[in-house]
Gaussian input, Z-matrix of N, CA and C with variables (Angstrom, degrees):
# hf/3-21g

backbone

0 1
 N
 C     1     B1
 C     2     B2     1     A1
 N     3     B3     2     A2     1     D1
 C     4     B4     3     A3     2     D2
 C     5     B5     4     A4     3     D3
 N     6     B6     5     A5     4     D4
 C     7     B7     6     A6     5     D5
 C     8     B8     7     A7     6     D6
 N     9     B9     8     A8     7     D7
 C    10    B10     9     A9     8     D8
 C    11    B11    10    A10     9     D9
 N    12    B12    11    A11    10    D10
 C    13    B13    12    A12    11    D11
 C    14    B14    13    A13    12    D12
 N    15    B15    14    A14    13    D13
 C    16    B16    15    A15    14    D14
 C    17    B17    16    A16    15    D15
 N    18    B18    17    A17    16    D16
 C    19    B19    18    A18    17    D17
 C    20    B20    19    A19    18    D18
 N    21    B21    20    A20    19    D19
 C    22    B22    21    A21    20    D20
 C    23    B23    22    A22    21    D21
 N    24    B24    23    A23    22    D22
 C    25    B25    24    A24    23    D23
 C    26    B26    25    A25    24    D24
 N    27    B27    26    A26    25    D25
 C    28    B28    27    A27    26    D26
 C    29    B29    28    A28    27    D27
 N    30    B30    29    A29    28    D28
 C    31    B31    30    A30    29    D29
 C    32    B32    31    A31    30    D30
 N    33    B33    32    A32    31    D31
 C    34    B34    33    A33    32    D32
 C    35    B35    34    A34    33    D33
 N    36    B36    35    A35    34    D34
 C    37    B37    36    A36    35    D35
 C    38    B38    37    A37    36    D36
 N    39    B39    38    A38    37    D37
 C    40    B40    39    A39    38    D38
 C    41    B41    40    A40    39    D39
 N    42    B42    41    A41    40    D40
 C    43    B43    42    A42    41    D41
 C    44    B44    43    A43    42    D42
 N    45    B45    44    A44    43    D43
 C    46    B46    45    A45    44    D44
 C    47    B47    46    A46    45    D45
 N    48    B48    47    A47    46    D46
 C    49    B49    48    A48    47    D47
 C    50    B50    49    A49    48    D48
 N    51    B51    50    A50    49    D49
 C    52    B52    51    A51    50    D50
 C    53    B53    52    A52    51    D51
 N    54    B54    53    A53    52    D52
 C    55    B55    54    A54    53    D53
 C    56    B56    55    A55    54    D54
 N    57    B57    56    A56    55    D55
 C    58    B58    57    A57    56    D56
 C    59    B59    58    A58    57    D57
 N    60    B60    59    A59    58    D58
 C    61    B61    60    A60    59    D59
 C    62    B62    61    A61    60    D60
 N    63    B63    62    A62    61    D61
 C    64    B64    63    A63    62    D62
 C    65    B65    64    A64    63    D63
 N    66    B66    65    A65    64    D64
 C    67    B67    66    A66    65    D65
 C    68    B68    67    A67    66    D66
 N    69    B69    68    A68    67    D67
 C    70    B70    69    A69    68    D68
 C    71    B71    70    A70    69    D69
 N    72    B72    71    A71    70    D70
 C    73    B73    72    A72    71    D71
 C    74    B74    73    A73    72    D72
 N    75    B75    74    A74    73    D73
 C    76    B76    75    A75    74    D74
 C    77    B77    76    A76    75    D75
 N    78    B78    77    A77    76    D76
 C    79    B79    78    A78    77    D77
 C    80    B80    79    A79    78    D78
 N    81    B81    80    A80    79    D79
 C    82    B82    81    A81    80    D80
 C    83    B83    82    A82    81    D81
 N    84    B84    83    A83    82    D82
 C    85    B85    84    A84    83    D83
 C    86    B86    85    A85    84    D84
 N    87    B87    86    A86    85    D85
 C    88    B88    87    A87    86    D86
 C    89    B89    88    A88    87    D87
 N    90    B90    89    A89    88    D88
 C    91    B91    90    A90    89    D89
 C    92    B92    91    A91    90    D90
 N    93    B93    92    A92    91    D91
 C    94    B94    93    A93    92    D92
 C    95    B95    94    A94    93    D93
 N    96    B96    95    A95    94    D94
 C    97    B97    96    A96    95    D95
 C    98    B98    97    A97    96    D96
 N    99    B99    98    A98    97    D97
 C   100   B100    99    A99    98    D98
 C   101   B101   100   A100    99    D99
 N   102   B102   101   A101   100   D100
 C   103   B103   102   A102   101   D101
 C   104   B104   103   A103   102   D102
 N   105   B105   104   A104   103   D103
 C   106   B106   105   A105   104   D104
 C   107   B107   106   A106   105   D105
 N   108   B108   107   A107   106   D106
 C   109   B109   108   A108   107   D107
 C   110   B110   109   A109   108   D108
 N   111   B111   110   A110   109   D109
 C   112   B112   111   A111   110   D110
 C   113   B113   112   A112   111   D111
 N   114   B114   113   A113   112   D112
 C   115   B115   114   A114   113   D113
 C   116   B116   115   A115   114   D114
 N   117   B117   116   A116   115   D115
 C   118   B118   117   A117   116   D116
 C   119   B119   118   A118   117   D117
 N   120   B120   119   A119   118   D118
 C   121   B121   120   A120   119   D119
 C   122   B122   121   A121   120   D120
 N   123   B123   122   A122   121   D121
 C   124   B124   123   A123   122   D122
 C   125   B125   124   A124   123   D123
 N   126   B126   125   A125   124   D124
 C   127   B127   126   A126   125   D125
 C   128   B128   127   A127   126   D126
 N   129   B129   128   A128   127   D127
 C   130   B130   129   A129   128   D128
 C   131   B131   130   A130   129   D129
 N   132   B132   131   A131   130   D130
 C   133   B133   132   A132   131   D131
 C   134   B134   133   A133   132   D132
 N   135   B135   134   A134   133   D133
 C   136   B136   135   A135   134   D134
 C   137   B137   136   A136   135   D135
 N   138   B138   137   A137   136   D136
 C   139   B139   138   A138   137   D137
 C   140   B140   139   A139   138   D138
 N   141   B141   140   A140   139   D139
 C   142   B142   141   A141   140   D140
 C   143   B143   142   A142   141   D141
 N   144   B144   143   A143   142   D142
 C   145   B145   144   A144   143   D143
 C   146   B146   145   A145   144   D144
 N   147   B147   146   A146   145   D145
 C   148   B148   147   A147   146   D146
 C   149   B149   148   A148   147   D147
 N   150   B150   149   A149   148   D148
 C   151   B151   150   A150   149   D149
 C   152   B152   151   A151   150   D150
 N   153   B153   152   A152   151   D151
 C   154   B154   153   A153   152   D152
 C   155   B155   154   A154   153   D153
 N   156   B156   155   A155   154   D154
 C   157   B157   156   A156   155   D155
 C   158   B158   157   A157   156   D156
 N   159   B159   158   A158   157   D157
 C   160   B160   159   A159   158   D158
 C   161   B161   160   A160   159   D159
 N   162   B162   161   A161   160   D160
 C   163   B163   162   A162   161   D161
 C   164   B164   163   A163   162   D162
 N   165   B165   164   A164   163   D163
 C   166   B166   165   A165   164   D164
 C   167   B167   166   A166   165   D165
 N   168   B168   167   A167   166   D166
 C   169   B169   168   A168   167   D167
 C   170   B170   169   A169   168   D168
 N   171   B171   170   A170   169   D169
 C   172   B172   171   A171   170   D170
 C   173   B173   172   A172   171   D171
 N   174   B174   173   A173   172   D172
 C   175   B175   174   A174   173   D173
 C   176   B176   175   A175   174   D174
 N   177   B177   176   A176   175   D175
 C   178   B178   177   A177   176   D176
 C   179   B179   178   A178   177   D177
 N   180   B180   179   A179   178   D178
 C   181   B181   180   A180   179   D179
 C   182   B182   181   A181   180   D180
 N   183   B183   182   A182   181   D181
 C   184   B184   183   A183   182   D182
 C   185   B185   184   A184   183   D183
 N   186   B186   185   A185   184   D184
 C   187   B187   186   A186   185   D185
 C   188   B188   187   A187   186   D186
 N   189   B189   188   A188   187   D187
 C   190   B190   189   A189   188   D188
 C   191   B191   190   A190   189   D189
 N   192   B192   191   A191   190   D190
 C   193   B193   192   A192   191   D191
 C   194   B194   193   A193   192   D192
 N   195   B195   194   A194   193   D193
 C   196   B196   195   A195   194   D194
 C   197   B197   196   A196   195   D195
 N   198   B198   197   A197   196   D196
 C   199   B199   198   A198   197   D197
 C   200   B200   199   A199   198   D198
 N   201   B201   200   A200   199   D199
 C   202   B202   201   A201   200   D200
 C   203   B203   202   A202   201   D201
 N   204   B204   203   A203   202   D202
 C   205   B205   204   A204   203   D203
 C   206   B206   205   A205   204   D204
 N   207   B207   206   A206   205   D205
 C   208   B208   207   A207   206   D206
 C   209   B209   208   A208   207   D207
 N   210   B210   209   A209   208   D208
 C   211   B211   210   A210   209   D209
 C   212   B212   211   A211   210   D210
 N   213   B213   212   A212   211   D211
 C   214   B214   213   A213   212   D212
 C   215   B215   214   A214   213   D213
 N   216   B216   215   A215   214   D214
 C   217   B217   216   A216   215   D215
 C   218   B218   217   A217   216   D216
 N   219   B219   218   A218   217   D217
 C   220   B220   219   A219   218   D218
 C   221   B221   220   A220   219   D219
 N   222   B222   221   A221   220   D220
 C   223   B223   222   A222   221   D221
 C   224   B224   223   A223   222   D222
 N   225   B225   224   A224   223   D223
 C   226   B226   225   A225   224   D224
 C   227   B227   226   A226   225   D225
 N   228   B228   227   A227   226   D226
 C   229   B229   228   A228   227   D227
 C   230   B230   229   A229   228   D228
 N   231   B231   230   A230   229   D229
 C   232   B232   231   A231   230   D230
 C   233   B233   232   A232   231   D231
 N   234   B234   233   A233   232   D232
 C   235   B235   234   A234   233   D233
 C   236   B236   235   A235   234   D234
 N   237   B237   236   A236   235   D235
 C   238   B238   237   A237   236   D236
 C   239   B239   238   A238   237   D237
 N   240   B240   239   A239   238   D238
 C   241   B241   240   A240   239   D239
 C   242   B242   241   A241   240   D240
 N   243   B243   242   A242   241   D241
 C   244   B244   243   A243   242   D242
 C   245   B245   244   A244   243   D243
 N   246   B246   245   A245   244   D244
 C   247   B247   246   A246   245   D245
 C   248   B248   247   A247   246   D246
 N   249   B249   248   A248   247   D247
 C   250   B250   249   A249   248   D248
 C   251   B251   250   A250   249   D249
 N   252   B252   251   A251   250   D250
 C   253   B253   252   A252   251   D251
 C   254   B254   253   A253   252   D252
 N   255   B255   254   A254   253   D253
 C   256   B256   255   A255   254   D254
 C   257   B257   256   A256   255   D255
 N   258   B258   257   A257   256   D256
 C   259   B259   258   A258   257   D257
 C   260   B260   259   A259   258   D258
 N   261   B261   260   A260   259   D259
 C   262   B262   261   A261   260   D260
 C   263   B263   262   A262   261   D261
 N   264   B264   263   A263   262   D262
 C   265   B265   264   A264   263   D263
 C   266   B266   265   A265   264   D264
 N   267   B267   266   A266   265   D265
 C   268   B268   267   A267   266   D266
 C   269   B269   268   A268   267   D267
 N   270   B270   269   A269   268   D268
 C   271   B271   270   A270   269   D269
 C   272   B272   271   A271   270   D270
 N   273   B273   272   A272   271   D271
 C   274   B274   273   A273   272   D272
 C   275   B275   274   A274   273   D273
 N   276   B276   275   A275   274   D274
 C   277   B277   276   A276   275   D275
 C   278   B278   277   A277   276   D276
 N   279   B279   278   A278   277   D277
 C   280   B280   279   A279   278   D278
 C   281   B281   280   A280   279   D279
 N   282   B282   281   A281   280   D280
 C   283   B283   282   A282   281   D281
 C   284   B284   283   A283   282   D282
 N   285   B285   284   A284   283   D283
 C   286   B286   285   A285   284   D284
 C   287   B287   286   A286   285   D285
 N   288   B288   287   A287   286   D286
 C   289   B289   288   A288   287   D287
 C   290   B290   289   A289   288   D288
 N   291   B291   290   A290   289   D289
 C   292   B292   291   A291   290   D290
 C   293   B293   292   A292   291   D291
 N   294   B294   293   A293   292   D292
 C   295   B295   294   A294   293   D293
 C   296   B296   295   A295   294   D294
 N   297   B297   296   A296   295   D295
 C   298   B298   297   A297   296   D296
 C   299   B299   298   A298   297   D297
 N   300   B300   299   A299   298   D298
 C   301   B301   300   A300   299   D299
 C   302   B302   301   A301   300   D300
 N   303   B303   302   A302   301   D301
 C   304   B304   303   A303   302   D302
 C   305   B305   304   A304   303   D303
 N   306   B306   305   A305   304   D304
 C   307   B307   306   A306   305   D305
 C   308   B308   307   A307   306   D306
 N   309   B309   308   A308   307   D307
 C   310   B310   309   A309   308   D308
 C   311   B311   310   A310   309   D309
 N   312   B312   311   A311   310   D310
 C   313   B313   312   A312   311   D311
 C   314   B314   313   A313   312   D312
 N   315   B315   314   A314   313   D313
 C   316   B316   315   A315   314   D314
 C   317   B317   316   A316   315   D315
 N   318   B318   317   A317   316   D316
 C   319   B319   318   A318   317   D317
 C   320   B320   319   A319   318   D318

   B1=1.4501
   B2=1.5193
   B3=1.2988
   B4=1.4548
   B5=1.5172
   B6=1.3119
   B7=1.4585
   B8=1.5224
   B9=1.2955
   B10=1.4550
   B11=1.5190
   B12=1.3147
   B13=1.4599
   B14=1.5202
   B15=1.3083
   B16=1.4567
   B17=1.5202
   B18=1.3117
   B19=1.4540
   B20=1.5222
   B21=1.3073
   B22=1.4547
   B23=1.5184
   B24=1.3058
   B25=1.4541
   B26=1.5264
   B27=1.3308
   B28=1.4563
   B29=1.5186
   B30=1.3133
   B31=1.4593
   B32=1.5298
   B33=1.3049
   B34=1.4647
   B35=1.5254
   B36=1.3117
   B37=1.4570
   B38=1.5306
   B39=1.3191
   B40=1.4675
   B41=1.5251
   B42=1.3041
   B43=1.4654
   B44=1.5315
   B45=1.3369
   B46=1.4631
   B47=1.5247
   B48=1.3196
   B49=1.4637
   B50=1.5233
   B51=1.3237
   B52=1.4642
   B53=1.5335
   B54=1.3224
   B55=1.4703
   B56=1.5224
   B57=1.3343
   B58=1.4710
   B59=1.5112
   B60=1.3148
   B61=1.4590
   B62=1.5209
   B63=1.3297
   B64=1.4594
   B65=1.5203
   B66=1.3144
   B67=1.4589
   B68=1.5251
   B69=1.3257
   B70=1.4626
   B71=1.5248
   B72=1.3256
   B73=1.4580
   B74=1.5265
   B75=1.3223
   B76=1.4614
   B77=1.5215
   B78=1.3363
   B79=1.4651
   B80=1.5215
   B81=1.3080
   B82=1.4537
   B83=1.5202
   B84=1.3191
   B85=1.4617
   B86=1.5263
   B87=1.3367
   B88=1.4476
   B89=1.5141
   B90=1.3350
   B91=1.4647
   B92=1.5244
   B93=1.3232
   B94=1.4593
   B95=1.5272
   B96=1.3167
   B97=1.4682
   B98=1.5272
   B99=1.3242
   B100=1.4628
   B101=1.5248
   B102=1.3228
   B103=1.4589
   B104=1.5234
   B105=1.3213
   B106=1.4534
   B107=1.5296
   B108=1.3271
   B109=1.4676
   B110=1.5303
   B111=1.3191
   B112=1.4675
   B113=1.5229
   B114=1.3274
   B115=1.4640
   B116=1.5232
   B117=1.3078
   B118=1.4652
   B119=1.5174
   B120=1.3165
   B121=1.4684
   B122=1.5274
   B123=1.3174
   B124=1.4618
   B125=1.5282
   B126=1.3351
   B127=1.4630
   B128=1.5361
   B129=1.3378
   B130=1.4617
   B131=1.5274
   B132=1.3243
   B133=1.4690
   B134=1.5275
   B135=1.3378
   B136=1.4672
   B137=1.5250
   B138=1.3285
   B139=1.4698
   B140=1.5205
   B141=1.3203
   B142=1.4611
   B143=1.5310
   B144=1.3327
   B145=1.4621
   B146=1.5284
   B147=1.3255
   B148=1.4694
   B149=1.5258
   B150=1.3134
   B151=1.4563
   B152=1.5253
   B153=1.3306
   B154=1.4716
   B155=1.5278
   B156=1.3296
   B157=1.4680
   B158=1.5198
   B159=1.3227
   B160=1.4705
   B161=1.5396
   B162=1.3329
   B163=1.4556
   B164=1.5247
   B165=1.3178
   B166=1.4583
   B167=1.5204
   B168=1.3240
   B169=1.4556
   B170=1.5177
   B171=1.3307
   B172=1.4667
   B173=1.5194
   B174=1.3162
   B175=1.4523
   B176=1.5222
   B177=1.3112
   B178=1.4650
   B179=1.5154
   B180=1.3125
   B181=1.4487
   B182=1.5241
   B183=1.2846
   B184=1.4537
   B185=1.5169
   B186=1.2971
   B187=1.4521
   B188=1.5169
   B189=1.3025
   B190=1.4592
   B191=1.5147
   B192=1.3077
   B193=1.4543
   B194=1.5182
   B195=1.3192
   B196=1.4589
   B197=1.5250
   B198=1.3075
   B199=1.4654
   B200=1.5338
   B201=1.3366
   B202=1.4617
   B203=1.5237
   B204=1.3055
   B205=1.4604
   B206=1.5220
   B207=1.3181
   B208=1.4666
   B209=1.5161
   B210=1.3385
   B211=1.4530
   B212=1.5080
   B213=1.3193
   B214=1.4593
   B215=1.5346
   B216=1.2678
   B217=1.4675
   B218=1.5232
   B219=1.3314
   B220=1.4482
   B221=1.5212
   B222=1.3117
   B223=1.4618
   B224=1.5329
   B225=1.3120
   B226=1.4621
   B227=1.5097
   B228=1.3048
   B229=1.4544
   B230=1.5239
   B231=1.3448
   B232=1.4722
   B233=1.5279
   B234=1.3283
   B235=1.4576
   B236=1.5307
   B237=1.3361
   B238=1.4608
   B239=1.5267
   B240=1.3328
   B241=1.4590
   B242=1.5229
   B243=1.3082
   B244=1.4650
   B245=1.5278
   B246=1.3264
   B247=1.4631
   B248=1.5187
   B249=1.3354
   B250=1.4633
   B251=1.5176
   B252=1.3304
   B253=1.4518
   B254=1.5133
   B255=1.3036
   B256=1.4562
   B257=1.5157
   B258=1.3473
   B259=1.4612
   B260=1.5153
   B261=1.3340
   B262=1.4589
   B263=1.5174
   B264=1.3263
   B265=1.4600
   B266=1.5240
   B267=1.3066
   B268=1.4613
   B269=1.5237
   B270=1.3159
   B271=1.4622
   B272=1.5246
   B273=1.3370
   B274=1.4595
   B275=1.5215
   B276=1.2973
   B277=1.4506
   B278=1.5064
   B279=1.3142
   B280=1.4558
   B281=1.5190
   B282=1.3207
   B283=1.4596
   B284=1.5130
   B285=1.3177
   B286=1.4566
   B287=1.5176
   B288=1.3042
   B289=1.4545
   B290=1.5229
   B291=1.3135
   B292=1.4552
   B293=1.5210
   B294=1.3385
   B295=1.4625
   B296=1.5220
   B297=1.3217
   B298=1.4595
   B299=1.5101
   B300=1.3001
   B301=1.4574
   B302=1.5179
   B303=1.3082
   B304=1.4641
   B305=1.5238
   B306=1.3290
   B307=1.4576
   B308=1.5333
   B309=1.3245
   B310=1.4490
   B311=1.5180
   B312=1.3229
   B313=1.4546
   B314=1.5212
   B315=1.3371
   B316=1.4575
   B317=1.5045
   B318=1.3185
   B319=1.4705
   B320=1.4931
   A1=109.69
   A2=115.78
   A3=122.23
   A4=109.52
   A5=116.18
   A6=121.71
   A7=108.10
   A8=115.62
   A9=121.08
   A10=107.60
   A11=116.09
   A12=119.12
   A13=109.39
   A14=114.71
   A15=121.47
   A16=108.44
   A17=115.30
   A18=121.42
   A19=106.83
   A20=116.04
   A21=122.25
   A22=108.68
   A23=117.52
   A24=122.48
   A25=107.14
   A26=116.22
   A27=120.55
   A28=109.79
   A29=116.50
   A30=122.03
   A31=107.03
   A32=116.76
   A33=121.37
   A34=111.72
   A35=116.99
   A36=120.33
   A37=113.30
   A38=117.32
   A39=120.13
   A40=112.51
   A41=117.88
   A42=122.13
   A43=109.30
   A44=116.29
   A45=120.78
   A46=110.82
   A47=115.36
   A48=118.95
   A49=110.93
   A50=118.34
   A51=121.13
   A52=110.44
   A53=116.72
   A54=121.03
   A55=112.32
   A56=117.09
   A57=120.55
   A58=115.23
   A59=117.45
   A60=119.61
   A61=108.94
   A62=116.07
   A63=120.41
   A64=109.38
   A65=115.22
   A66=121.62
   A67=110.64
   A68=115.00
   A69=121.09
   A70=111.10
   A71=115.51
   A72=120.35
   A73=109.29
   A74=116.00
   A75=122.04
   A76=106.64
   A77=115.63
   A78=121.54
   A79=108.00
   A80=116.36
   A81=123.12
   A82=108.39
   A83=116.55
   A84=121.23
   A85=108.96
   A86=115.74
   A87=120.92
   A88=116.08
   A89=118.60
   A90=119.59
   A91=112.33
   A92=117.72
   A93=119.93
   A94=110.68
   A95=117.41
   A96=120.92
   A97=111.65
   A98=117.55
   A99=121.39
   A100=112.34
   A101=116.68
   A102=121.09
   A103=110.58
   A104=115.52
   A105=120.64
   A106=108.62
   A107=118.40
   A108=120.25
   A109=113.96
   A110=117.92
   A111=120.65
   A112=112.43
   A113=117.84
   A114=122.29
   A115=113.34
   A116=118.57
   A117=120.72
   A118=113.69
   A119=118.33
   A120=119.32
   A121=110.52
   A122=117.03
   A123=121.23
   A124=109.76
   A125=117.00
   A126=121.54
   A127=110.37
   A128=116.69
   A129=120.50
   A130=111.40
   A131=117.93
   A132=120.73
   A133=111.00
   A134=117.41
   A135=120.49
   A136=109.84
   A137=117.82
   A138=121.24
   A139=109.99
   A140=116.48
   A141=120.87
   A142=111.73
   A143=117.09
   A144=119.61
   A145=112.52
   A146=117.79
   A147=121.17
   A148=113.63
   A149=117.00
   A150=120.90
   A151=110.73
   A152=116.26
   A153=120.81
   A154=109.18
   A155=116.41
   A156=120.73
   A157=112.56
   A158=117.66
   A159=120.90
   A160=110.98
   A161=116.30
   A162=121.31
   A163=113.27
   A164=114.05
   A165=121.74
   A166=109.36
   A167=116.49
   A168=122.64
   A169=107.03
   A170=116.11
   A171=120.76
   A172=108.56
   A173=115.86
   A174=122.01
   A175=108.36
   A176=115.52
   A177=122.05
   A178=105.88
   A179=116.55
   A180=120.52
   A181=109.36
   A182=117.04
   A183=121.58
   A184=109.00
   A185=114.55
   A186=122.17
   A187=106.89
   A188=116.73
   A189=119.40
   A190=108.95
   A191=116.34
   A192=120.33
   A193=114.74
   A194=118.65
   A195=120.95
   A196=110.97
   A197=117.53
   A198=122.40
   A199=110.47
   A200=117.14
   A201=120.92
   A202=111.58
   A203=117.39
   A204=122.37
   A205=108.30
   A206=117.29
   A207=121.23
   A208=114.46
   A209=118.15
   A210=123.16
   A211=115.89
   A212=116.82
   A213=124.34
   A214=112.09
   A215=119.86
   A216=126.51
   A217=110.88
   A218=113.83
   A219=120.78
   A220=109.68
   A221=115.67
   A222=121.39
   A223=108.55
   A224=116.30
   A225=120.48
   A226=108.07
   A227=116.07
   A228=122.29
   A229=108.35
   A230=117.49
   A231=119.79
   A232=113.65
   A233=117.38
   A234=119.95
   A235=112.31
   A236=117.13
   A237=120.87
   A238=113.30
   A239=117.48
   A240=120.61
   A241=111.52
   A242=117.69
   A243=121.21
   A244=111.76
   A245=117.43
   A246=120.53
   A247=112.21
   A248=117.49
   A249=121.79
   A250=114.00
   A251=118.08
   A252=120.36
   A253=116.70
   A254=119.79
   A255=119.79
   A256=111.36
   A257=117.46
   A258=121.68
   A259=112.45
   A260=117.63
   A261=121.19
   A262=112.48
   A263=117.68
   A264=120.79
   A265=114.00
   A266=118.21
   A267=120.55
   A268=113.37
   A269=117.43
   A270=120.00
   A271=112.00
   A272=116.75
   A273=119.93
   A274=110.26
   A275=115.88
   A276=122.04
   A277=109.54
   A278=115.36
   A279=119.70
   A280=108.60
   A281=114.32
   A282=120.09
   A283=106.91
   A284=116.69
   A285=121.03
   A286=111.45
   A287=114.43
   A288=122.93
   A289=105.59
   A290=117.84
   A291=120.04
   A292=114.36
   A293=117.94
   A294=119.81
   A295=109.93
   A296=116.87
   A297=120.97
   A298=110.19
   A299=116.13
   A300=120.80
   A301=107.85
   A302=117.97
   A303=123.14
   A304=112.13
   A305=117.71
   A306=120.26
   A307=110.89
   A308=118.31
   A309=120.04
   A310=111.52
   A311=116.72
   A312=120.30
   A313=111.44
   A314=117.24
   A315=121.39
   A316=112.39
   A317=118.09
   A318=122.19
   A319=111.66
   D1=157.94
   D2=-178.05
   D3=-112.64
   D4=132.97
   D5=177.17
   D6=-100.66
   D7=121.33
   D8=178.46
   D9=-116.29
   D10=127.70
   D11=177.51
   D12=-132.06
   D13=152.32
   D14=179.33
   D15=-142.60
   D16=156.29
   D17=174.30
   D18=-116.60
   D19=129.12
   D20=-179.49
   D21=-117.12
   D22=126.52
   D23=176.89
   D24=-101.75
   D25=103.88
   D26=-176.10
   D27=-158.33
   D28=168.37
   D29=172.27
   D30=-71.39
   D31=113.51
   D32=-175.65
   D33=-54.63
   D34=-40.41
   D35=-175.61
   D36=-72.92
   D37=-10.81
   D38=177.23
   D39=-100.10
   D40=-2.06
   D41=-179.60
   D42=-73.91
   D43=136.38
   D44=179.59
   D45=-127.63
   D46=155.73
   D47=176.59
   D48=-70.16
   D49=-23.96
   D50=175.80
   D51=-64.41
   D52=-33.78
   D53=-179.87
   D54=-83.87
   D55=-35.69
   D56=-173.27
   D57=-113.49
   D58=-16.74
   D59=-172.22
   D60=84.38
   D61=-163.59
   D62=178.21
   D63=-114.34
   D64=165.33
   D65=-174.46
   D66=-121.95
   D67=143.50
   D68=175.58
   D69=-72.88
   D70=-28.38
   D71=-178.24
   D72=-148.05
   D73=135.11
   D74=172.95
   D75=-123.71
   D76=124.67
   D77=-179.75
   D78=-108.52
   D79=118.16
   D80=178.04
   D81=-104.15
   D82=108.93
   D83=176.55
   D84=-110.08
   D85=74.49
   D86=173.62
   D87=105.38
   D88=-7.76
   D89=-177.36
   D90=-66.98
   D91=-40.78
   D92=-179.99
   D93=-62.48
   D94=-45.17
   D95=-179.84
   D96=-66.49
   D97=-28.33
   D98=179.21
   D99=-82.35
   D100=-16.69
   D101=-177.83
   D102=-77.97
   D103=127.68
   D104=177.14
   D105=-55.43
   D106=135.17
   D107=-179.63
   D108=-54.44
   D109=-26.38
   D110=177.56
   D111=-68.65
   D112=-18.46
   D113=-178.38
   D114=-109.37
   D115=7.21
   D116=-175.33
   D117=-65.65
   D118=-40.20
   D119=179.27
   D120=-61.42
   D121=-39.97
   D122=176.72
   D123=-63.88
   D124=-41.47
   D125=176.67
   D126=-57.39
   D127=-48.00
   D128=-179.11
   D129=-63.63
   D130=-37.09
   D131=178.25
   D132=-63.32
   D133=-40.89
   D134=178.70
   D135=-65.26
   D136=-47.77
   D137=178.74
   D138=-57.39
   D139=-48.46
   D140=-177.38
   D141=-61.65
   D142=-38.03
   D143=-179.21
   D144=-72.73
   D145=-30.47
   D146=-177.78
   D147=-86.05
   D148=-14.13
   D149=-176.49
   D150=-86.01
   D151=128.25
   D152=176.28
   D153=-59.29
   D154=158.02
   D155=-177.76
   D156=-54.13
   D157=-36.50
   D158=178.99
   D159=-106.75
   D160=21.26
   D161=-176.91
   D162=-77.51
   D163=169.16
   D164=-178.30
   D165=-124.01
   D166=131.16
   D167=174.63
   D168=-106.06
   D169=119.78
   D170=-179.65
   D171=-106.74
   D172=117.59
   D173=177.37
   D174=-101.03
   D175=118.69
   D176=178.13
   D177=-114.83
   D178=98.31
   D179=-174.89
   D180=-145.85
   D181=-164.35
   D182=-178.44
   D183=-138.51
   D184=163.12
   D185=-179.30
   D186=-130.03
   D187=124.25
   D188=173.97
   D189=-137.76
   D190=160.00
   D191=-170.41
   D192=-103.23
   D193=-3.74
   D194=-177.08
   D195=-66.28
   D196=119.70
   D197=175.93
   D198=-91.28
   D199=-7.41
   D200=-179.12
   D201=-74.45
   D202=-25.45
   D203=-178.70
   D204=-92.62
   D205=121.89
   D206=-172.74
   D207=-100.14
   D208=6.46
   D209=170.65
   D210=77.39
   D211=175.83
   D212=-0.55
   D213=-74.05
   D214=155.94
   D215=-2.00
   D216=-68.75
   D217=150.95
   D218=-179.39
   D219=-97.71
   D220=143.12
   D221=177.56
   D222=-68.71
   D223=141.87
   D224=171.09
   D225=-140.50
   D226=154.50
   D227=-179.95
   D228=-93.38
   D229=110.67
   D230=-179.24
   D231=-55.76
   D232=-28.95
   D233=-179.96
   D234=-68.89
   D235=-22.12
   D236=179.71
   D237=-87.07
   D238=-14.14
   D239=-175.57
   D240=-63.67
   D241=-47.60
   D242=-177.11
   D243=-58.20
   D244=-34.08
   D245=179.65
   D246=-66.76
   D247=-24.44
   D248=-175.35
   D249=-96.16
   D250=-6.84
   D251=-169.47
   D252=-92.87
   D253=-6.70
   D254=-178.98
   D255=59.56
   D256=-129.61
   D257=-177.67
   D258=-63.30
   D259=-22.60
   D260=-177.67
   D261=-70.95
   D262=-16.50
   D263=-171.86
   D264=-78.80
   D265=-9.27
   D266=-173.86
   D267=-57.35
   D268=-37.13
   D269=-176.32
   D270=-111.55
   D271=23.31
   D272=-177.57
   D273=-65.12
   D274=129.66
   D275=177.34
   D276=-140.62
   D277=170.74
   D278=-176.85
   D279=-140.63
   D280=133.70
   D281=174.99
   D282=-116.58
   D283=116.72
   D284=-177.98
   D285=-85.42
   D286=148.52
   D287=176.64
   D288=-132.48
   D289=127.75
   D290=-174.17
   D291=-84.69
   D292=2.13
   D293=177.59
   D294=-74.98
   D295=139.83
   D296=177.44
   D297=-78.31
   D298=149.37
   D299=175.60
   D300=-77.39
   D301=115.62
   D302=-173.10
   D303=-57.25
   D304=-39.76
   D305=-176.15
   D306=-64.99
   D307=-36.30
   D308=-179.90
   D309=-70.41
   D310=-28.09
   D311=178.91
   D312=-75.13
   D313=-24.90
   D314=-178.64
   D315=-73.93
   D316=-23.52
   D317=-173.51
   D318=-89.19

């Protein structure tokens, strides 16, 4: 099989499946945590529209409990993610890591 990858520099919220098609896999390395909580539903709608029916959304992020740090990165509740993902939520899982996020401890 052939792996084809591309990098697109664009406003994420203006990206459409009509322009790009759909993807078998979307890897999020920090975008959700960087997204202002007021824009998260819009973020989930874009992800859901770009993901193929049998596609996989991989969220690579962190979870910390400090409420003193107001972001970005912004705190999110992993338990609420599956409720917002529509078709993407079918394979939602979570892998915990007991290491503290150093930046949250500094604040």
